[in-house]
N, C-alpha and C positions, 0 to 999 in steps of 0.2 A: 473414516477419520473421526475421532471423538471431537467434542466441542472444545476441549482443553488439551493443548499440546505442551507437555512439560519438557524442560531441558535439564541438563545437569547443573544448572545455574539458578539464581533466583528469578530468572526470566521465563515466562510462559506466554503462550499465544492462544487466544480464545476466539473461536469462530463466533462472529456476532449473531445475535438473535434480536428479535424485535424489542426485547427488554433493554438492549444496549444502545438503542438509537439515540436517546438523549445524551448519553456519555459521548457517543461518536460525534454528534452535532456540536456539542460544546468544544471538543478538541479540534474539530474541523474549523470552527470559528476562530480559535486561537491560531491555527496554522495559516489560514487565509489572511489574517490580519498582518502577518509578518511582511507580506509583499503587497498589502492593500487590495487583495482580491475581494470583490463583492460576494456576499453570500446571503441567500434568503433562507432563513431557518425553516419556514413552512415547506418550501419546495424541497429543500434538502431532506427534511423528515419524510416527505412523501416519496422521494427518490430512494431512501433507504428501505422503506417498506417494499417498494417494487423490486429493488435489488435483492433483498433477502428472499422474497417470494418467487424469484426467477433465477434459480441457481446457475443456469447456463450462461448468465451474464458475467459471473465471476464470484469471488469470495472476498470477504473482509474479515479482519482479525483485530481484536484488541491486543495490544502488547501490555503485559503486566510484569511489574518488577516488585518483588516482595509482596505479591498479591494486591498491588495497587495498579490501577490503569494509568499507564504513562505514555501511551501512543497507540497508533493504529496503522494497519496496512490495508490497502484496497487494491485488488488485482482484477482487471477486467479481461474477459476472454473474447477472442475472435478467431475466425478461421482464415488461414492464409494459404493460397495455392503456392505462392513463392516460397514459403517456408514449410511446405508439405504437411500442413495440418493446423491444429489448434495452437495459438500463441497467446501470450498474455501481455497486457500493458500494465505495468506497475503504476497505477494511477496516482496513488499517494502513499508515502511513508512518512509518518510524523512521529517524532519523539519529543516529549516535553523538554524544553530548553534546559531546565534545571537538572535534568538527569542525563544529559549527554556526556559522553566520556566515560561511561561505566560499562561499555561493551554491549549495550543494548542494540546499537546500530549494526554491529558485526553479527550479533546473534540473529537479528531480524533478517539480514541478508542471507545468512546460512539457512534460516527457516524458509525464506522465499525460494531459494534454490532447491531445497528438499521438497517443498510443496510442488514446484514446477515439475520435478522429476516424477513425483507420485501421480500427478495429473497428466503425465505424458505430454507435457507442453513441448513444443519445438524450439521456442525462443521466448525470452522475456524482454520487452522493450520498456524504456522509461524516459522521462524527461526530467531535467534538473535545471534550476535557475542558473544562469551563467555566473551570477555573483556568489553562488553557494559553493565555494571551493572545498569546504570540508566534506560536503556530500559527494562532490565529484571525486575527491580523493578516495573516499570510502568505497564508492562503486568501482573505481578503476582497480583498487587493490583487491577487490573481490571478483575480478574477471570481466566486468563490463568494459566495453570499448565504445569509442565514439563511432557512430554510424556514418557512412560516407554520404548520406542524404540529409537534407535539412527537413525539419518538421514544419509543415504549413497547415493553415486552418482556413476553412470556409464556414462562416457562421450562418446557418439557415434562419431566416427571419420571416 
């Protein structure tokens, strides 16, 4: 897979490299601010270096519209016996608020599905904020379904 994946639209997807980290961190900061999530720029930058240098962890892509960075996708990989192999967690999908409604979200979902197929993933999971009805609608129209289990967390300290 080349670093730049073109579509038949003004939308492209670029596999991130270390030179893209600052752009990713800036967009991530914007994304996290929507729901007031804390973010440490230094730790996030270090995490991106580790993520990029450890490809078995997953892949991240810049979403570009008319050659401008307008969002990003982060997919994390893990192995599941229940799902018979490698699965992905769509950790983050962000599109600049001013550019929503231009088909970028739909194109991103299509890209994620094609990427999952190319990587021979068995399933792709995601989480979405309960108040984000537009995102939920987009995912459901694209074939995602609510899982019968609830997501729980244990934070190691």
